[in-house]
mmCIF file of the N, C-alpha and C atoms, coordinates in Angstrom:
data_MODEL
# 
_entry.id   MODEL 
# 
loop_
_atom_site.group_PDB 
_atom_site.id 
_atom_site.type_symbol 
_atom_site.label_atom_id 
_atom_site.label_alt_id 
_atom_site.label_comp_id 
_atom_site.label_asym_id 
_atom_site.label_entity_id 
_atom_site.label_seq_id 
_atom_site.pdbx_PDB_ins_code 
_atom_site.Cartn_x 
_atom_site.Cartn_y 
_atom_site.Cartn_z 
_atom_site.occupancy 
_atom_site.B_iso_or_equiv 
_atom_site.pdbx_formal_charge 
_atom_site.auth_seq_id 
_atom_site.auth_comp_id 
_atom_site.auth_asym_id 
_atom_site.auth_atom_id 
_atom_site.pdbx_PDB_model_num 
ATOM 1   N N  . MET A 1 1  ? 94.628  -75.283  -150.928 1.00 0.00 ? 1  MET A N  1 
ATOM 2   C CA . MET A 1 1  ? 94.634  -77.029  -150.460 1.00 0.00 ? 1  MET A CA 1 
ATOM 3   C C  . MET A 1 1  ? 94.089  -76.902  -149.253 1.00 0.00 ? 1  MET A C  1 
ATOM 4   N N  . THR A 1 2  ? 93.275  -77.824  -149.444 1.00 0.00 ? 2  THR A N  1 
ATOM 5   C CA . THR A 1 2  ? 92.379  -78.187  -147.672 1.00 0.00 ? 2  THR A CA 1 
ATOM 6   C C  . THR A 1 2  ? 93.109  -78.900  -147.003 1.00 0.00 ? 2  THR A C  1 
ATOM 7   N N  . LYS A 1 3  ? 92.787  -78.513  -145.620 1.00 0.00 ? 3  LYS A N  1 
ATOM 8   C CA . LYS A 1 3  ? 93.406  -79.112  -144.455 1.00 0.00 ? 3  LYS A CA 1 
ATOM 9   C C  . LYS A 1 3  ? 93.066  -80.489  -144.237 1.00 0.00 ? 3  LYS A C  1 
ATOM 10  N N  . LEU A 1 4  ? 94.205  -81.508  -143.801 1.00 0.00 ? 4  LEU A N  1 
ATOM 11  C CA . LEU A 1 4  ? 93.898  -82.833  -143.807 1.00 0.00 ? 4  LEU A CA 1 
ATOM 12  C C  . LEU A 1 4  ? 93.475  -83.076  -142.432 1.00 0.00 ? 4  LEU A C  1 
ATOM 13  N N  . TYR A 1 5  ? 93.658  -82.357  -141.641 1.00 0.00 ? 5  TYR A N  1 
ATOM 14  C CA . TYR A 1 5  ? 93.424  -82.543  -140.166 1.00 0.00 ? 5  TYR A CA 1 
ATOM 15  C C  . TYR A 1 5  ? 93.246  -81.358  -139.443 1.00 0.00 ? 5  TYR A C  1 
ATOM 16  N N  . SER A 1 6  ? 92.892  -80.962  -138.205 1.00 0.00 ? 6  SER A N  1 
ATOM 17  C CA . SER A 1 6  ? 92.581  -79.864  -137.125 1.00 0.00 ? 6  SER A CA 1 
ATOM 18  C C  . SER A 1 6  ? 93.882  -80.119  -136.391 1.00 0.00 ? 6  SER A C  1 
ATOM 19  N N  . ARG A 1 7  ? 94.889  -79.205  -136.585 1.00 0.00 ? 7  ARG A N  1 
ATOM 20  C CA . ARG A 1 7  ? 96.166  -79.191  -135.491 1.00 0.00 ? 7  ARG A CA 1 
ATOM 21  C C  . ARG A 1 7  ? 95.469  -78.610  -134.040 1.00 0.00 ? 7  ARG A C  1 
ATOM 22  N N  . PRO A 1 8  ? 94.786  -77.905  -133.810 1.00 0.00 ? 8  PRO A N  1 
ATOM 23  C CA . PRO A 1 8  ? 94.238  -77.849  -132.544 1.00 0.00 ? 8  PRO A CA 1 
ATOM 24  C C  . PRO A 1 8  ? 93.585  -78.896  -132.016 1.00 0.00 ? 8  PRO A C  1 
ATOM 25  N N  . LEU A 1 9  ? 92.938  -79.455  -132.485 1.00 0.00 ? 9  LEU A N  1 
ATOM 26  C CA . LEU A 1 9  ? 92.299  -80.824  -132.026 1.00 0.00 ? 9  LEU A CA 1 
ATOM 27  C C  . LEU A 1 9  ? 93.378  -81.680  -131.793 1.00 0.00 ? 9  LEU A C  1 
ATOM 28  N N  . LEU A 1 10 ? 94.185  -82.091  -132.547 1.00 0.00 ? 10 LEU A N  1 
ATOM 29  C CA . LEU A 1 10 ? 95.100  -83.029  -132.512 1.00 0.00 ? 10 LEU A CA 1 
ATOM 30  C C  . LEU A 1 10 ? 95.928  -82.711  -131.179 1.00 0.00 ? 10 LEU A C  1 
ATOM 31  N N  . ARG A 1 11 ? 96.562  -81.578  -130.813 1.00 0.00 ? 11 ARG A N  1 
ATOM 32  C CA . ARG A 1 11 ? 96.921  -81.265  -129.910 1.00 0.00 ? 11 ARG A CA 1 
ATOM 33  C C  . ARG A 1 11 ? 96.408  -81.363  -128.543 1.00 0.00 ? 11 ARG A C  1 
ATOM 34  N N  . ARG A 1 12 ? 95.031  -80.819  -128.684 1.00 0.00 ? 12 ARG A N  1 
ATOM 35  C CA . ARG A 1 12 ? 94.425  -81.094  -127.621 1.00 0.00 ? 12 ARG A CA 1 
ATOM 36  C C  . ARG A 1 12 ? 94.194  -82.742  -127.039 1.00 0.00 ? 12 ARG A C  1 
ATOM 37  N N  . ILE A 1 13 ? 94.121  -83.483  -128.129 1.00 0.00 ? 13 ILE A N  1 
ATOM 38  C CA . ILE A 1 13 ? 94.183  -85.093  -127.563 1.00 0.00 ? 13 ILE A CA 1 
ATOM 39  C C  . ILE A 1 13 ? 95.369  -85.179  -127.297 1.00 0.00 ? 13 ILE A C  1 
ATOM 40  N N  . LEU A 1 14 ? 96.467  -84.759  -127.590 1.00 0.00 ? 14 LEU A N  1 
ATOM 41  C CA . LEU A 1 14 ? 97.996  -85.366  -127.123 1.00 0.00 ? 14 LEU A CA 1 
ATOM 42  C C  . LEU A 1 14 ? 98.082  -84.831  -125.825 1.00 0.00 ? 14 LEU A C  1 
ATOM 43  N N  . LYS A 1 15 ? 97.845  -83.527  -125.698 1.00 0.00 ? 15 LYS A N  1 
ATOM 44  C CA . LYS A 1 15 ? 97.858  -83.051  -124.346 1.00 0.00 ? 15 LYS A CA 1 
ATOM 45  C C  . LYS A 1 15 ? 97.077  -83.754  -123.290 1.00 0.00 ? 15 LYS A C  1 
ATOM 46  N N  . ALA A 1 16 ? 95.758  -84.160  -123.882 1.00 0.00 ? 16 ALA A N  1 
ATOM 47  C CA . ALA A 1 16 ? 94.946  -85.295  -122.822 1.00 0.00 ? 16 ALA A CA 1 
ATOM 48  C C  . ALA A 1 16 ? 95.356  -86.348  -122.631 1.00 0.00 ? 16 ALA A C  1 
ATOM 49  N N  . HIS A 1 17 ? 96.030  -87.001  -123.209 1.00 0.00 ? 17 HIS A N  1 
ATOM 50  C CA . HIS A 1 17 ? 96.881  -88.491  -123.003 1.00 0.00 ? 17 HIS A CA 1 
ATOM 51  C C  . HIS A 1 17 ? 98.048  -88.181  -122.337 1.00 0.00 ? 17 HIS A C  1 
ATOM 52  N N  . GLN A 1 18 ? 98.843  -86.972  -122.453 1.00 0.00 ? 18 GLN A N  1 
ATOM 53  C CA . GLN A 1 18 ? 100.213 -87.094  -121.749 1.00 0.00 ? 18 GLN A CA 1 
ATOM 54  C C  . GLN A 1 18 ? 100.065 -85.739  -121.248 1.00 0.00 ? 18 GLN A C  1 
ATOM 55  N N  . PRO A 1 19 ? 99.320  -85.355  -119.931 1.00 0.00 ? 19 PRO A N  1 
ATOM 56  C CA . PRO A 1 19 ? 99.034  -83.811  -119.700 1.00 0.00 ? 19 PRO A CA 1 
ATOM 57  C C  . PRO A 1 19 ? 100.328 -83.284  -119.009 1.00 0.00 ? 19 PRO A C  1 
ATOM 58  N N  . HIS A 1 20 ? 101.552 -84.064  -118.628 1.00 0.00 ? 20 HIS A N  1 
ATOM 59  C CA . HIS A 1 20 ? 102.566 -83.839  -118.171 1.00 0.00 ? 20 HIS A CA 1 
ATOM 60  C C  . HIS A 1 20 ? 103.734 -83.271  -119.149 1.00 0.00 ? 20 HIS A C  1 
ATOM 61  N N  . TYR A 1 21 ? 103.375 -83.682  -120.316 1.00 0.00 ? 21 TYR A N  1 
ATOM 62  C CA . TYR A 1 21 ? 104.500 -83.579  -121.004 1.00 0.00 ? 21 TYR A CA 1 
ATOM 63  C C  . TYR A 1 21 ? 104.671 -82.142  -121.894 1.00 0.00 ? 21 TYR A C  1 
ATOM 64  N N  . ARG A 1 22 ? 106.015 -81.487  -122.237 1.00 0.00 ? 22 ARG A N  1 
ATOM 65  C CA . ARG A 1 22 ? 105.796 -80.286  -123.147 1.00 0.00 ? 22 ARG A CA 1 
ATOM 66  C C  . ARG A 1 22 ? 105.820 -80.633  -124.113 1.00 0.00 ? 22 ARG A C  1 
ATOM 67  N N  . LEU A 1 23 ? 104.979 -79.962  -125.094 1.00 0.00 ? 23 LEU A N  1 
ATOM 68  C CA . LEU A 1 23 ? 104.738 -80.369  -126.629 1.00 0.00 ? 23 LEU A CA 1 
ATOM 69  C C  . LEU A 1 23 ? 105.749 -79.516  -127.430 1.00 0.00 ? 23 LEU A C  1 
ATOM 70  N N  . ALA A 1 24 ? 106.078 -79.979  -128.490 1.00 0.00 ? 24 ALA A N  1 
ATOM 71  C CA . ALA A 1 24 ? 107.055 -78.963  -129.286 1.00 0.00 ? 24 ALA A CA 1 
ATOM 72  C C  . ALA A 1 24 ? 105.847 -78.330  -130.300 1.00 0.00 ? 24 ALA A C  1 
ATOM 73  N N  . ASN A 1 25 ? 106.363 -77.391  -130.898 1.00 0.00 ? 25 ASN A N  1 
ATOM 74  C CA . ASN A 1 25 ? 105.375 -76.532  -131.759 1.00 0.00 ? 25 ASN A CA 1 
ATOM 75  C C  . ASN A 1 25 ? 104.794 -77.363  -132.966 1.00 0.00 ? 25 ASN A C  1 
ATOM 76  N N  . ASN A 1 26 ? 105.539 -78.505  -133.289 1.00 0.00 ? 26 ASN A N  1 
ATOM 77  C CA . ASN A 1 26 ? 105.502 -79.255  -134.729 1.00 0.00 ? 26 ASN A CA 1 
ATOM 78  C C  . ASN A 1 26 ? 105.164 -80.864  -134.357 1.00 0.00 ? 26 ASN A C  1 
ATOM 79  N N  . VAL A 1 27 ? 104.753 -80.945  -133.102 1.00 0.00 ? 27 VAL A N  1 
ATOM 80  C CA . VAL A 1 27 ? 104.641 -82.368  -132.579 1.00 0.00 ? 27 VAL A CA 1 
ATOM 81  C C  . VAL A 1 27 ? 103.354 -82.798  -133.189 1.00 0.00 ? 27 VAL A C  1 
ATOM 82  N N  . ASP A 1 28 ? 102.071 -82.078  -133.404 1.00 0.00 ? 28 ASP A N  1 
ATOM 83  C CA . ASP A 1 28 ? 100.984 -82.523  -133.963 1.00 0.00 ? 28 ASP A CA 1 
ATOM 84  C C  . ASP A 1 28 ? 101.272 -83.211  -135.621 1.00 0.00 ? 28 ASP A C  1 
ATOM 85  N N  . ILE A 1 29 ? 102.301 -82.215  -136.266 1.00 0.00 ? 29 ILE A N  1 
ATOM 86  C CA . ILE A 1 29 ? 102.689 -82.678  -137.647 1.00 0.00 ? 29 ILE A CA 1 
ATOM 87  C C  . ILE A 1 29 ? 103.326 -83.996  -137.527 1.00 0.00 ? 29 ILE A C  1 
ATOM 88  N N  . LEU A 1 30 ? 104.037 -84.035  -136.695 1.00 0.00 ? 30 LEU A N  1 
ATOM 89  C CA . LEU A 1 30 ? 104.926 -85.506  -136.767 1.00 0.00 ? 30 LEU A CA 1 
ATOM 90  C C  . LEU A 1 30 ? 104.158 -86.711  -136.378 1.00 0.00 ? 30 LEU A C  1 
ATOM 91  N N  . VAL A 1 31 ? 103.051 -86.714  -135.325 1.00 0.00 ? 31 VAL A N  1 
ATOM 92  C CA . VAL A 1 31 ? 102.179 -87.611  -134.989 1.00 0.00 ? 31 VAL A CA 1 
ATOM 93  C C  . VAL A 1 31 ? 101.337 -87.858  -136.397 1.00 0.00 ? 31 VAL A C  1 
ATOM 94  N N  . TYR A 1 32 ? 101.231 -86.847  -136.985 1.00 0.00 ? 32 TYR A N  1 
ATOM 95  C CA . TYR A 1 32 ? 100.002 -87.005  -138.454 1.00 0.00 ? 32 TYR A CA 1 
ATOM 96  C C  . TYR A 1 32 ? 100.792 -87.987  -139.234 1.00 0.00 ? 32 TYR A C  1 
ATOM 97  N N  . LEU A 1 33 ? 102.069 -87.320  -139.542 1.00 0.00 ? 33 LEU A N  1 
ATOM 98  C CA . LEU A 1 33 ? 103.164 -88.360  -140.481 1.00 0.00 ? 33 LEU A CA 1 
ATOM 99  C C  . LEU A 1 33 ? 103.412 -89.491  -140.051 1.00 0.00 ? 33 LEU A C  1 
ATOM 100 N N  . ASP A 1 34 ? 103.330 -89.893  -138.772 1.00 0.00 ? 34 ASP A N  1 
ATOM 101 C CA . ASP A 1 34 ? 103.818 -91.201  -138.257 1.00 0.00 ? 34 ASP A CA 1 
ATOM 102 C C  . ASP A 1 34 ? 102.511 -92.016  -138.559 1.00 0.00 ? 34 ASP A C  1 
ATOM 103 N N  . TYR A 1 35 ? 101.302 -91.423  -138.426 1.00 0.00 ? 35 TYR A N  1 
ATOM 104 C CA . TYR A 1 35 ? 99.970  -92.019  -138.584 1.00 0.00 ? 35 TYR A CA 1 
ATOM 105 C C  . TYR A 1 35 ? 99.924  -92.524  -140.133 1.00 0.00 ? 35 TYR A C  1 
ATOM 106 N N  . ILE A 1 36 ? 100.286 -91.570  -140.731 1.00 0.00 ? 36 ILE A N  1 
ATOM 107 C CA . ILE A 1 36 ? 100.119 -91.760  -142.320 1.00 0.00 ? 36 ILE A CA 1 
ATOM 108 C C  . ILE A 1 36 ? 101.145 -92.957  -142.721 1.00 0.00 ? 36 ILE A C  1 
ATOM 109 N N  . LEU A 1 37 ? 102.403 -93.047  -142.470 1.00 0.00 ? 37 LEU A N  1 
ATOM 110 C CA . LEU A 1 37 ? 103.327 -93.861  -142.508 1.00 0.00 ? 37 LEU A CA 1 
ATOM 111 C C  . LEU A 1 37 ? 102.800 -95.258  -142.004 1.00 0.00 ? 37 LEU A C  1 
ATOM 112 N N  . PHE A 1 38 ? 102.071 -95.191  -140.869 1.00 0.00 ? 38 PHE A N  1 
ATOM 113 C CA . PHE A 1 38 ? 101.591 -96.501  -140.169 1.00 0.00 ? 38 PHE A CA 1 
ATOM 114 C C  . PHE A 1 38 ? 100.699 -97.200  -141.251 1.00 0.00 ? 38 PHE A C  1 
ATOM 115 N N  . LEU A 1 39 ? 99.587  -96.249  -141.787 1.00 0.00 ? 39 LEU A N  1 
ATOM 116 C CA . LEU A 1 39 ? 98.607  -96.712  -142.628 1.00 0.00 ? 39 LEU A CA 1 
ATOM 117 C C  . LEU A 1 39 ? 99.106  -97.217  -143.849 1.00 0.00 ? 39 LEU A C  1 
ATOM 118 N N  . LYS A 1 40 ? 100.060 -96.779  -144.453 1.00 0.00 ? 40 LYS A N  1 
ATOM 119 C CA . LYS A 1 40 ? 100.597 -96.962  -145.784 1.00 0.00 ? 40 LYS A CA 1 
ATOM 120 C C  . LYS A 1 40 ? 101.278 -98.452  -145.451 1.00 0.00 ? 40 LYS A C  1 
ATOM 121 N N  . GLU A 1 41 ? 101.918 -98.552  -144.323 1.00 0.00 ? 41 GLU A N  1 
ATOM 122 C CA . GLU A 1 41 ? 102.641 -99.941  -144.144 1.00 0.00 ? 41 GLU A CA 1 
ATOM 123 C C  . GLU A 1 41 ? 101.768 -101.058 -143.673 1.00 0.00 ? 41 GLU A C  1 
ATOM 124 N N  . LEU A 1 42 ? 100.543 -100.502 -143.151 1.00 0.00 ? 42 LEU A N  1 
ATOM 125 C CA . LEU A 1 42 ? 99.300  -101.510 -142.962 1.00 0.00 ? 42 LEU A CA 1 
ATOM 126 C C  . LEU A 1 42 ? 99.099  -102.281 -144.379 1.00 0.00 ? 42 LEU A C  1 
ATOM 127 N N  . ALA A 1 43 ? 98.835  -100.873 -145.040 1.00 0.00 ? 43 ALA A N  1 
ATOM 128 C CA . ALA A 1 43 ? 98.358  -101.493 -146.333 1.00 0.00 ? 43 ALA A CA 1 
ATOM 129 C C  . ALA A 1 43 ? 99.330  -102.490 -147.367 1.00 0.00 ? 43 ALA A C  1 
ATOM 130 N N  . ARG A 1 44 ? 100.555 -102.090 -147.249 1.00 0.00 ? 44 ARG A N  1 
ATOM 131 C CA . ARG A 1 44 ? 101.561 -103.054 -147.952 1.00 0.00 ? 44 ARG A CA 1 
ATOM 132 C C  . ARG A 1 44 ? 101.465 -104.375 -147.339 1.00 0.00 ? 44 ARG A C  1 
ATOM 133 N N  . GLU A 1 45 ? 101.508 -104.362 -145.736 1.00 0.00 ? 45 GLU A N  1 
ATOM 134 C CA . GLU A 1 45 ? 101.657 -105.936 -145.422 1.00 0.00 ? 45 GLU A CA 1 
ATOM 135 C C  . GLU A 1 45 ? 100.228 -106.345 -145.620 1.00 0.00 ? 45 GLU A C  1 
ATOM 136 N N  . ALA A 1 46 ? 98.962  -105.800 -145.574 1.00 0.00 ? 46 ALA A N  1 
ATOM 137 C CA . ALA A 1 46 ? 97.673  -106.489 -146.118 1.00 0.00 ? 46 ALA A CA 1 
ATOM 138 C C  . ALA A 1 46 ? 97.696  -106.989 -147.609 1.00 0.00 ? 46 ALA A C  1 
ATOM 139 N N  . ARG A 1 47 ? 98.498  -106.253 -148.345 1.00 0.00 ? 47 ARG A N  1 
ATOM 140 C CA . ARG A 1 47 ? 98.472  -106.944 -149.749 1.00 0.00 ? 47 ARG A CA 1 
ATOM 141 C C  . ARG A 1 47 ? 99.533  -108.086 -149.443 1.00 0.00 ? 47 ARG A C  1 
ATOM 142 N N  . GLN A 1 48 ? 100.541 -107.808 -149.202 1.00 0.00 ? 48 GLN A N  1 
ATOM 143 C CA . GLN A 1 48 ? 101.461 -109.181 -148.610 1.00 0.00 ? 48 GLN A CA 1 
ATOM 144 C C  . GLN A 1 48 ? 100.790 -110.125 -148.546 1.00 0.00 ? 48 GLN A C  1 
ATOM 145 N N  . SER A 1 49 ? 99.958  -110.178 -147.341 1.00 0.00 ? 49 SER A N  1 
ATOM 146 C CA . SER A 1 49 ? 99.267  -111.066 -146.458 1.00 0.00 ? 49 SER A CA 1 
ATOM 147 C C  . SER A 1 49 ? 98.392  -111.688 -147.640 1.00 0.00 ? 49 SER A C  1 
ATOM 148 N N  . ARG A 1 50 ? 97.476  -110.864 -148.498 1.00 0.00 ? 50 ARG A N  1 
ATOM 149 C CA . ARG A 1 50 ? 96.717  -111.445 -149.660 1.00 0.00 ? 50 ARG A CA 1 
ATOM 150 C C  . ARG A 1 50 ? 97.314  -112.326 -150.442 1.00 0.00 ? 50 ARG A C  1 
ATOM 151 N N  . ARG A 1 51 ? 98.499  -111.975 -150.989 1.00 0.00 ? 51 ARG A N  1 
ATOM 152 C CA . ARG A 1 51 ? 99.382  -112.693 -151.877 1.00 0.00 ? 51 ARG A CA 1 
ATOM 153 C C  . ARG A 1 51 ? 99.820  -114.285 -151.392 1.00 0.00 ? 51 ARG A C  1 
ATOM 154 N N  . ASP A 1 52 ? 100.193 -114.105 -149.814 1.00 0.00 ? 52 ASP A N  1 
ATOM 155 C CA . ASP A 1 52 ? 100.218 -115.005 -149.397 1.00 0.00 ? 52 ASP A CA 1 
ATOM 156 C C  . ASP A 1 52 ? 99.343  -116.111 -149.385 1.00 0.00 ? 52 ASP A C  1 
ATOM 157 N N  . SER A 1 53 ? 98.093  -115.671 -149.055 1.00 0.00 ? 53 SER A N  1 
ATOM 158 C CA . SER A 1 53 ? 97.034  -116.619 -148.914 1.00 0.00 ? 53 SER A CA 1 
ATOM 159 C C  . SER A 1 53 ? 96.300  -116.711 -150.589 1.00 0.00 ? 53 SER A C  1 
ATOM 160 N N  . SER A 1 54 ? 96.778  -116.429 -151.206 1.00 0.00 ? 54 SER A N  1 
ATOM 161 C CA . SER A 1 54 ? 96.407  -116.629 -152.754 1.00 0.00 ? 54 SER A CA 1 
ATOM 162 C C  . SER A 1 54 ? 95.009  -115.914 -153.047 1.00 0.00 ? 54 SER A C  1 
ATOM 163 N N  . ASN A 1 55 ? 94.561  -114.954 -152.052 1.00 0.00 ? 55 ASN A N  1 
ATOM 164 C CA . ASN A 1 55 ? 93.206  -114.404 -152.513 1.00 0.00 ? 55 ASN A CA 1 
ATOM 165 C C  . ASN A 1 55 ? 93.283  -113.092 -153.207 1.00 0.00 ? 55 ASN A C  1 
ATOM 166 N N  . ILE A 1 56 ? 91.873  -113.211 -153.893 1.00 0.00 ? 56 ILE A N  1 
ATOM 167 C CA . ILE A 1 56 ? 92.009  -111.690 -154.711 1.00 0.00 ? 56 ILE A CA 1 
ATOM 168 C C  . ILE A 1 56 ? 91.833  -110.713 -154.259 1.00 0.00 ? 56 ILE A C  1 
ATOM 169 N N  . GLU A 1 57 ? 91.194  -110.698 -153.278 1.00 0.00 ? 57 GLU A N  1 
ATOM 170 C CA . GLU A 1 57 ? 90.540  -109.364 -152.456 1.00 0.00 ? 57 GLU A CA 1 
ATOM 171 C C  . GLU A 1 57 ? 91.462  -109.588 -150.869 1.00 0.00 ? 57 GLU A C  1 
ATOM 172 N N  . ILE A 1 58 ? 91.571  -108.463 -150.495 1.00 0.00 ? 58 ILE A N  1 
ATOM 173 C CA . ILE A 1 58 ? 91.854  -108.222 -148.935 1.00 0.00 ? 58 ILE A CA 1 
ATOM 174 C C  . ILE A 1 58 ? 90.820  -108.433 -148.160 1.00 0.00 ? 58 ILE A C  1 
ATOM 175 N N  . THR A 1 59 ? 91.182  -109.381 -147.252 1.00 0.00 ? 59 THR A N  1 
ATOM 176 C CA . THR A 1 59 ? 90.123  -109.731 -146.402 1.00 0.00 ? 59 THR A CA 1 
ATOM 177 C C  . THR A 1 59 ? 90.484  -109.037 -145.017 1.00 0.00 ? 59 THR A C  1 
ATOM 178 N N  . ALA A 1 60 ? 89.031  -109.236 -144.104 1.00 0.00 ? 60 ALA A N  1 
ATOM 179 C CA . ALA A 1 60 ? 89.373  -108.815 -142.769 1.00 0.00 ? 60 ALA A CA 1 
ATOM 180 C C  . ALA A 1 60 ? 90.656  -109.615 -142.054 1.00 0.00 ? 60 ALA A C  1 
ATOM 181 N N  . GLU A 1 61 ? 90.741  -110.905 -142.434 1.00 0.00 ? 61 GLU A N  1 
ATOM 182 C CA . GLU A 1 61 ? 91.889  -111.496 -141.645 1.00 0.00 ? 61 GLU A CA 1 
ATOM 183 C C  . GLU A 1 61 ? 93.018  -111.176 -142.152 1.00 0.00 ? 61 GLU A C  1 
ATOM 184 N N  . ASP A 1 62 ? 93.479  -110.698 -143.496 1.00 0.00 ? 62 ASP A N  1 
ATOM 185 C CA . ASP A 1 62 ? 94.763  -110.106 -143.953 1.00 0.00 ? 62 ASP A CA 1 
ATOM 186 C C  . ASP A 1 62 ? 94.599  -109.076 -143.339 1.00 0.00 ? 62 ASP A C  1 
ATOM 187 N N  . ILE A 1 63 ? 93.815  -108.124 -142.932 1.00 0.00 ? 63 ILE A N  1 
ATOM 188 C CA . ILE A 1 63 ? 93.915  -106.947 -142.163 1.00 0.00 ? 63 ILE A CA 1 
ATOM 189 C C  . ILE A 1 63 ? 94.575  -107.068 -140.873 1.00 0.00 ? 63 ILE A C  1 
ATOM 190 N N  . GLN A 1 64 ? 93.962  -108.059 -140.145 1.00 0.00 ? 64 GLN A N  1 
ATOM 191 C CA . GLN A 1 64 ? 94.006  -108.419 -138.672 1.00 0.00 ? 64 GLN A CA 1 
ATOM 192 C C  . GLN A 1 64 ? 95.372  -108.830 -138.585 1.00 0.00 ? 64 GLN A C  1 
ATOM 193 N N  . LEU A 1 65 ? 95.953  -109.735 -139.462 1.00 0.00 ? 65 LEU A N  1 
ATOM 194 C CA . LEU A 1 65 ? 97.548  -110.273 -139.241 1.00 0.00 ? 65 LEU A CA 1 
ATOM 195 C C  . LEU A 1 65 ? 98.157  -109.122 -139.783 1.00 0.00 ? 65 LEU A C  1 
ATOM 196 N N  . ALA A 1 66 ? 98.018  -108.191 -140.658 1.00 0.00 ? 66 ALA A N  1 
ATOM 197 C CA . ALA A 1 66 ? 98.652  -106.931 -140.759 1.00 0.00 ? 66 ALA A CA 1 
ATOM 198 C C  . ALA A 1 66 ? 98.965  -106.128 -139.850 1.00 0.00 ? 66 ALA A C  1 
ATOM 199 N N  . THR A 1 67 ? 97.936  -105.978 -139.076 1.00 0.00 ? 67 THR A N  1 
ATOM 200 C CA . THR A 1 67 ? 97.927  -104.837 -138.006 1.00 0.00 ? 67 THR A CA 1 
ATOM 201 C C  . THR A 1 67 ? 98.957  -105.316 -136.883 1.00 0.00 ? 67 THR A C  1 
ATOM 202 N N  . LYS A 1 68 ? 98.705  -106.870 -136.585 1.00 0.00 ? 68 LYS A N  1 
ATOM 203 C CA . LYS A 1 68 ? 99.565  -107.334 -135.364 1.00 0.00 ? 68 LYS A CA 1 
ATOM 204 C C  . LYS A 1 68 ? 101.220 -106.803 -135.859 1.00 0.00 ? 68 LYS A C  1 
ATOM 205 N N  . ARG A 1 69 ? 101.668 -107.264 -137.055 1.00 0.00 ? 69 ARG A N  1 
ATOM 206 C CA . ARG A 1 69 ? 103.028 -107.196 -137.305 1.00 0.00 ? 69 ARG A CA 1 
ATOM 207 C C  . ARG A 1 69 ? 103.238 -105.630 -137.703 1.00 0.00 ? 69 ARG A C  1 
ATOM 208 N N  . THR A 1 70 ? 102.361 -104.691 -138.032 1.00 0.00 ? 70 THR A N  1 
ATOM 209 C CA . THR A 1 70 ? 102.576 -103.511 -138.165 1.00 0.00 ? 70 THR A CA 1 
ATOM 210 C C  . THR A 1 70 ? 102.839 -102.964 -136.867 1.00 0.00 ? 70 THR A C  1 
ATOM 211 N N  . LEU A 1 71 ? 101.896 -102.991 -135.720 1.00 0.00 ? 71 LEU A N  1 
ATOM 212 C CA . LEU A 1 71 ? 101.974 -102.754 -134.464 1.00 0.00 ? 71 LEU A CA 1 
ATOM 213 C C  . LEU A 1 71 ? 103.405 -102.988 -133.776 1.00 0.00 ? 71 LEU A C  1 
ATOM 214 N N  . LYS A 1 72 ? 103.643 -104.131 -134.112 1.00 0.00 ? 72 LYS A N  1 
ATOM 215 C CA . LYS A 1 72 ? 105.002 -104.553 -133.622 1.00 0.00 ? 72 LYS A CA 1 
ATOM 216 C C  . LYS A 1 72 ? 105.986 -103.455 -134.169 1.00 0.00 ? 72 LYS A C  1 
ATOM 217 N N  . ARG A 1 73 ? 106.219 -103.498 -135.188 1.00 0.00 ? 73 ARG A N  1 
ATOM 218 C CA . ARG A 1 73 ? 107.272 -102.718 -135.868 1.00 0.00 ? 73 ARG A CA 1 
ATOM 219 C C  . ARG A 1 73 ? 107.150 -101.202 -135.245 1.00 0.00 ? 73 ARG A C  1 
ATOM 220 N N  . PHE A 1 74 ? 106.072 -100.727 -135.272 1.00 0.00 ? 74 PHE A N  1 
ATOM 221 C CA . PHE A 1 74 ? 105.785 -99.122  -134.948 1.00 0.00 ? 74 PHE A CA 1 
ATOM 222 C C  . PHE A 1 74 ? 105.724 -99.310  -133.366 1.00 0.00 ? 74 PHE A C  1 
ATOM 223 N N  . LYS A 1 75 ? 106.022 -100.078 -132.547 1.00 0.00 ? 75 LYS A N  1 
ATOM 224 C CA . LYS A 1 75 ? 106.042 -99.740  -131.169 1.00 0.00 ? 75 LYS A CA 1 
ATOM 225 C C  . LYS A 1 75 ? 107.169 -99.232  -130.805 1.00 0.00 ? 75 LYS A C  1 
ATOM 226 N N  . ALA A 1 76 ? 106.736 -98.294  -129.783 1.00 0.00 ? 76 ALA A N  1 
ATOM 227 C CA . ALA A 1 76 ? 107.852 -97.199  -129.373 1.00 0.00 ? 76 ALA A CA 1 
ATOM 228 C C  . ALA A 1 76 ? 108.586 -98.333  -128.244 1.00 0.00 ? 76 ALA A C  1 
ATOM 229 N N  . HIS A 1 77 ? 109.930 -97.823  -128.201 1.00 0.00 ? 77 HIS A N  1 
ATOM 230 C CA . HIS A 1 77 ? 111.079 -98.049  -127.825 1.00 0.00 ? 77 HIS A CA 1 
ATOM 231 C C  . HIS A 1 77 ? 111.149 -97.390  -126.404 1.00 0.00 ? 77 HIS A C  1 
ATOM 232 N N  . PRO A 1 78 ? 111.422 -97.931  -125.371 1.00 0.00 ? 78 PRO A N  1 
ATOM 233 C CA . PRO A 1 78 ? 111.548 -97.189  -124.111 1.00 0.00 ? 78 PRO A CA 1 
ATOM 234 C C  . PRO A 1 78 ? 113.051 -96.448  -124.085 1.00 0.00 ? 78 PRO A C  1 
# 
């Protein structure tokens, strides 16, 4: 099975954004899974937006509307 992402690269990116945080061993896996869930939800929202506007294809406008709604749902809580 091929690797879907580079774990060391993702860890370096996370460390660059949050240099003072201690990262668990599996943090890269959790971030990647959260990313996949976000994309899945974004696709679902875009499909729903397309149905609401009675279009045959998903347009850029559908993606933008879905992105706003999905980002609100996935935003971290303090």
